[in-house]
C-alpha positions in Angstrom: 3.2 62.1 43.0 1.2 60.7 40.1 -2.3 62.3 40.2 -5.2 59.8 40.2 -7.2 62.2 38.0 -4.5 61.9 35.3 -4.8 58.1 35.4 -8.6 58.4 35.1 -8.4 60.7 32.2 -6.0 58.5 30.3 -8.1 55.4 30.6 -11.6 56.5 30.2 -14.0 54.1 28.6 -15.2 55.0 25.1 -18.7 55.6 26.4 -17.4 58.0 29.0 -17.8 55.7 32.0 -15.0 55.6 34.5 -13.2 52.3 34.7 -14.0 50.3 37.9 -10.4 50.0 38.7 -10.3 53.7 39.7 -13.7 54.1 41.2 -13.6 55.0 44.9 -15.6 52.9 47.3 -18.6 54.5 48.9 -17.1 54.1 52.4 -13.7 55.7 53.0 -11.2 53.0 54.0 -7.5 53.7 54.1 -6.4 50.3 52.8 -2.9 51.6 52.1 -2.1 51.1 55.8 -4.4 48.1 56.4 -2.2 45.2 57.6 -4.7 42.6 56.5 -4.8 43.9 52.9 -1.1 44.1 52.8 -0.8 40.6 54.0 -3.4 39.2 51.6 -1.8 41.1 48.6 1.7 39.8 49.4 0.4 36.2 50.0 -1.5 36.2 46.7 1.5 37.4 44.7 3.8 35.0 46.6 1.4 32.3 45.4 1.6 33.7 41.8 5.4 33.6 42.0 5.7 30.0 43.5 2.7 28.6 41.7 1.3 27.6 45.1 1.6 28.4 48.8 4.1 26.4 50.9 2.5 23.7 53.0 -0.9 23.6 51.3 -2.2 21.9 48.1 -3.4 25.1 46.5 -2.5 26.5 43.1 -2.5 30.0 41.6 -6.2 30.0 41.0 -7.0 28.9 44.5 -4.6 31.5 46.0 -6.3 34.3 44.1 -9.8 33.1 45.1 -9.0 32.6 48.8 -7.4 36.1 48.8 -10.6 37.6 47.4 -12.8 35.7 49.8 -10.7 36.8 52.8 -11.1 40.5 51.8 -14.9 40.1 51.5 -15.3 38.1 54.6 -13.2 40.6 56.6 -15.5 43.4 55.5 -12.9 45.2 53.4 -15.4 45.2 50.5 -19.0 44.1 49.9 -20.0 41.4 47.5 -21.4 44.1 45.2 -18.1 46.0 45.3 -16.2 42.7 44.6 -18.5 42.0 41.6 -18.0 45.5 40.3 -14.2 45.0 40.5 -14.4 42.2 38.0 -13.8 43.4 34.4 -16.8 41.5 33.0 -16.1 42.4 29.3 -12.6 40.9 29.5 -13.9 37.7 31.2 -16.6 37.5 28.5 -14.2 37.9 25.7 -11.9 35.2 27.1 -14.8 32.8 27.6 -16.2 33.4 24.1 -12.8 32.8 22.5 -12.3 29.6 24.6 -15.5 28.2 23.1 -14.3 29.0 19.6 -11.0 27.1 20.3 -13.0 24.2 21.8 -15.0 24.0 18.5 -11.8 23.3 16.5 -10.5 20.9 19.1 -13.6 18.8 19.2 -13.9 18.9 15.4 -10.5 17.3 15.2 -9.0 20.3 13.3 -5.9 20.6 15.6 -5.3 16.9 15.3 -5.6 16.8 11.5 -3.3 19.8 11.0 -0.6 18.4 13.3 -0.7 14.9 11.8 -0.3 16.3 8.3 2.7 18.4 9.4 4.3 15.4 11.1 3.8 13.3 8.0 5.1 15.9 5.5 7.9 14.5 3.3 10.4 17.3 4.1 13.7 17.7 5.8 13.9 18.1 9.6 14.8 21.8 9.1 11.7 22.3 6.9 9.5 20.3 9.3 10.7 22.7 12.1 9.7 25.6 10.0 6.2 24.1 9.4 5.8 23.5 13.1 6.8 27.1 14.0 4.6 28.7 11.2 1.4 26.7 12.0 1.8 27.0 15.8 2.3 30.7 15.5 -0.6 31.3 13.2 -3.0 29.2 15.2 -1.8 30.8 18.5 -2.4 34.3 17.1 -6.1 33.5 16.4 -6.9 30.8 19.0 -5.8 30.0 22.5 -2.1 29.3 22.4 -2.4 26.9 25.4 -4.9 24.7 23.6 -2.6 24.6 20.5 0.2 23.3 22.7 -2.0 20.9 24.5 -3.2 19.2 21.3 -0.1 19.5 19.2 2.6 18.3 21.6 1.7 14.6 21.9 1.0 14.4 18.2 4.4 15.9 17.4 6.1 13.3 19.6 4.2 10.5 17.7 5.2 11.9 14.3 8.8 12.3 15.3 9.0 8.8 16.7 7.5 7.3 13.5 10.1 9.2 11.5 13.0 8.4 13.9 13.5 12.1 14.6 14.5 13.8 17.8 11.3 15.3 19.2 13.1 17.8 21.4 13.7 20.6 18.9 10.1 20.3 17.6 8.6 20.5 21.0 10.8 23.5 22.0 9.8 25.2 18.7 6.1 24.5 19.5 6.3 26.1 22.9 8.3 29.2 21.8 6.4 29.8 18.6 3.1 29.5 20.4 4.2 32.4 22.7 5.7 34.4 19.9 2.7 34.0 17.6 0.2 34.9 20.4 2.0 38.2 20.7 0.8 39.2 17.2 -2.8 39.9 18.1 -5.0 41.1 21.0 -6.7 37.7 21.1 -3.6 35.5 21.1 -3.4 35.0 24.9 -5.2 36.1 28.1 -3.0 38.9 29.0 -3.3 40.5 25.6 -7.1 40.3 25.8 -6.9 42.0 29.2 -4.7 44.7 27.9 -6.7 45.3 24.8 -10.0 45.6 26.8 -8.6 47.6 29.6 -6.8 50.2 27.5 -9.3 50.1 24.6 -6.7 49.3 22.0 -7.7 49.1 18.3 -7.5 45.5 17.1 -6.3 46.5 13.7 -3.9 49.2 15.1 -2.2 46.7 17.3 -1.5 44.4 14.4 1.0 47.0 13.2 2.9 46.6 16.5 2.5 42.8 17.0 2.7 41.1 13.6 6.1 42.4 12.5 7.6 41.4 15.8 6.0 37.9 15.7 7.1 37.4 12.1 10.8 38.3 12.7 10.7 36.5 16.1 9.6 33.2 14.4 12.4 33.5 11.9 14.9 34.1 14.7 13.5 31.1 16.6 14.0 28.9 13.6 17.6 30.0 13.1 18.5 29.5 16.8 17.1 25.9 16.9 18.6 24.9 13.6 22.0 26.1 14.8 21.6 24.4 18.2 20.4 21.0 16.9 22.5 20.7 13.7 23.6 17.1 13.5 21.2 16.1 16.3 18.0 15.6 14.4 17.9 11.9 14.5 16.1 10.0 17.3 14.8 6.5 18.0 12.0 5.0 15.9 9.1 4.1 18.2 5.4 3.8 18.2 3.5 6.1 20.5 -0.2 5.7 20.9 -1.9 9.1 21.2 -5.6 9.8 21.4 -6.7 11.4 18.1 -10.0 12.7 16.7 -11.4 12.1 13.2 -11.7 15.4 11.3 -15.3 16.5 11.2 -15.5 18.6 8.1 -18.7 20.5 8.7 -17.8 21.3 12.3 -14.4 22.5 11.2 -16.0 24.6 8.4 -18.5 26.0 10.9 -15.6 27.0 13.2 -13.7 28.6 10.4 -16.7 30.7 9.2 -17.4 31.9 12.7 -13.7 32.7 13.4 -13.4 34.6 10.1 -16.5 36.7 10.8 -15.2 37.3 14.3 -11.8 38.6 13.1 -13.6 40.9 10.6 -15.7 42.3 13.4 -12.6 42.8 15.5 -10.8 44.6 12.8 -13.7 46.8 11.8 -14.7 47.5 15.4 -18.4 47.6 14.5 -19.4 45.6 17.6 -17.6 45.5 21.0 -15.1 42.5 21.0 -16.7 41.0 24.1 -20.2 41.0 22.7 -19.0 39.6 19.4 -17.1 36.8 21.1 -20.2 35.9 23.2 -22.3 35.9 20.1 -19.8 33.6 18.4 -19.9 31.2 21.4 -23.7 31.1 21.3 -23.7 30.2 17.6 -21.2 27.4 18.1 -23.0 26.0 21.2 -26.1 25.6 19.0 -25.3 22.3 17.3 -27.0 19.0 16.4 -23.8 17.0 16.8 -21.6 18.6 19.4 -22.9 18.4 22.9 -22.9 21.7 24.7 -22.0 19.9 28.0 -18.8 18.6 26.4 -17.9 22.0 24.9 -18.4 23.8 28.2 -16.5 21.1 30.0 -13.4 22.0 27.9 -13.5 25.6 28.9 -10.6 26.6 31.1 -12.6 27.6 34.1 -9.5 27.7 36.3 -8.1 30.6 34.2 -11.4 32.5 34.3 -11.5 32.1 38.1 -7.9 33.3 38.4 -8.9 36.4 36.5 -11.9 37.0 38.9 -9.8 36.5 42.0 -7.0 38.8 40.9 -9.5 41.5 39.8 -10.9 41.6 43.3 -7.6 41.7 45.1 -6.0 44.2 42.8 -9.0 46.5 43.0 -8.8 46.5 46.8 -5.2 47.7 46.5 -5.8 50.1 43.6 -8.6 52.0 45.3 -6.2 52.8 48.2 -3.8 54.6 45.9 -1.1 52.2 47.1 0.0 51.3 43.6 0.4 55.0 42.5 2.3 55.7 45.7 4.5 52.8 45.1 5.1 53.8 41.5 6.1 57.3 42.7 8.5 55.8 45.2 10.1 53.7 42.5 10.3 56.8 40.3 12.1 58.6 43.1 14.6 55.7 43.2 15.2 56.0 39.4 12.7 53.4 38.2 9.9 55.3 36.6 7.5 52.7 35.2 5.6 55.5 33.4 8.5 55.6 30.9 8.0 53.0 28.1 11.6 51.6 28.3 11.4 51.1 32.0 7.8 49.7 31.8 9.1 47.3 29.1 11.9 46.0 31.3 9.8 45.8 34.5 7.1 43.9 32.6 9.5 41.3 31.2 11.1 40.7 34.7 7.8 40.7 36.6 6.2 38.3 34.1 8.9 35.7 34.9 8.5 36.3 38.7 4.7 36.1 39.1 3.6 35.0 35.6 2.4 37.3 32.8 -1.3 37.7 33.7 -0.8 38.7 37.3 2.1 41.0 36.2 -0.1 42.7 33.6 -2.9 43.2 36.1 -0.4 44.8 38.6 1.1 47.1 36.1 -2.1 48.3 34.2 -3.0 51.0 36.7 0.3 52.8 36.1 0.4 52.2 32.4 -0.8 55.4 30.8 1.7 56.2 28.0 0.4 56.0 24.4 2.7 53.0 23.8 1.8 51.3 27.1 -0.5 48.7 25.5 2.0 47.4 23.0 4.8 47.6 25.6 2.8 45.5 28.1 1.5 43.0 25.5 4.8 42.3 23.8 7.1 42.3 26.8 4.8 40.1 29.0 4.2 37.6 26.2 7.8 37.3 24.8 9.3 37.1 28.3 7.3 33.9 28.7 9.9 31.9 26.7 12.7 32.6 29.2 12.1 29.6 31.6 9.7 26.7 31.7 7.4 28.4 34.3 7.4 31.7 32.3 4.2 30.7 30.5 1.4 28.1 30.7 2.3 27.1 27.1 5.8 26.0 28.2 4.4 24.0 31.1 1.8 22.2 28.9 4.4 21.2 26.4 6.8 19.9 29.0 4.0 18.0 30.8 2.6 16.5 27.5 6.1 15.5 26.4 6.8 13.8 29.7 3.6 11.7 29.3 5.1 10.4 26.0 8.4 9.6 27.5 10.3 12.8 26.4 11.8 14.7 29.3 12.4 18.4 28.7 14.6 19.5 31.6 15.2 23.1 32.8 18.5 23.3 30.9 17.0 21.8 27.7 14.5 24.6 27.7 16.7 27.4 28.9 19.3 26.6 26.3 16.8 27.6 23.7 14.4 29.8 25.7 17.0 32.3 27.0 18.5 33.3 23.6 15.1 33.3 22.0 13.7 35.5 24.7 16.5 38.0 24.6 16.5 38.2 20.8 12.7 38.7 20.5 12.6 41.3 23.3 15.4 43.2 21.6 13.4 43.0 18.3 10.2 44.2 20.1 12.0 47.0 21.8 13.6 48.2 18.6 10.3 48.0 16.7 8.4 49.9 19.4 11.1 52.6 19.4 10.6 53.0 15.7 6.8 53.1 16.1 7.0 55.6 18.9 9.0 58.0 16.7 6.5 57.5 13.9 3.6 58.7 16.0 
C-alpha cells in the first residue's frame, strides 16, 4: 500500500508546511467506511460527469457546494476544517488572473484584435492560421474561456461579412484555446491548481508545455485545412454583435501589468498568488473602469466550484480512501503512480467528470517527478475530444448558436477527436523525451 508519509514527503510546501490535503483532522473519524461520505462523494462526481443532478435544476458548482454543506451540516467536519481544506493560494491566483483578463475585456482589446483578424485581407487558410495563433497566445497568458467568449461572436460576424463558412474558424478557436492554454501554468484553472499544489516552476514548465502547444497548433491547422478544403465559402450576412471601442490607455495598463506579472512568475521572486493579487489590486484602482463592473465579470461560479470540491475531496483524502483505491487499482494492473498510466487515466477521467474535478481527484496520488506536466498536458489536451470536454468548447458552441451557427456533436467530434489523439500523442512523446533527459 502506498504509504501516506511518502505522499507527504513528495509534496511538502517550500516553507516546510505540510499541505492541508494530507493533514489529519483532530478528531479521528473513519470516513473510509462512512456511508454518508461515500454517498456525497459519488453524488458530487456524478454531478461533475453529467453537468447536473437528474431531476433538479442544479449545475456542477451547485452540486459541489451542496456536497460540501452536507458534510459540514452532518458534522463530518467543522467550518474551520472546511476552510482549511480550501487551497487559498490557488483560489487567490485564479481570482487575480481573472481580474487581469477582465481588464483587457473591458478595455476592448479582445474585440479590437478579433475584428482586425476577421478583416485581414488574406486567404481562408491564412485567416485560419491567424485565428489559431492569436487564440493560442492569448489563452496561454489569459483565461482561455474569456478568449472564446469574446472572440466567437466576432468571428461569426467577420466570416459572414466575407461570405466565409464560420464553422472551421469556430472549431479552430475552441481547439486552439485549449491547446494554447496547455503551454503555461496560468493558461487554465487546472494548470493553476497543478502548479500551485505541486509547486512547479513557471519557467521550468514552459519547456514541457510550449513545444507541445506549438506543434499541436500546427497539427490543428493541418487537420482543419484538410477537412474543409473546398468548403470555405459561406453565405454573406450581416450579424450585429456587441463590440467595445478600444481604450488605449486601459489596454496599455493591462499589458504593462501582465508583462510584469509574467516576469515575476518566471523569476519566482514573489509567490504567484501574491503577485496575481497585487496585479488585481493595481488594475482595480482606476479613474475610468468601475470596480463594480470589473468584479461583476469575475467567474464566481468557477471559484465556488473550486471551494466546494476542495472541501469534498479533503474529506475523502483524510480517510486514506484515495490511497487505498489507488493501491487496489495498482493490484489490478492500473498503477496511477506510473506516468504513462497517469497520463491515460487523466485524459479519460477529464472527459468523464471535466478536467478540474479530474485533476483534484488525481493530485493526491500524483507524486512522480513528471506528475505535474503529465496532469497539466493530459487534462487540457483531452478537453478537445467532445463538446463537454472543456468549458471553452461549450462557450464557443453556445455563442455560435446565438449567432445562428449550429455546431453539432458530430461537427465538433469530426475535428476534436483527431486533434485530441494527435496532440495527446505529441505530448506523450515529448514527456517521454523529457523524462529521459532528467
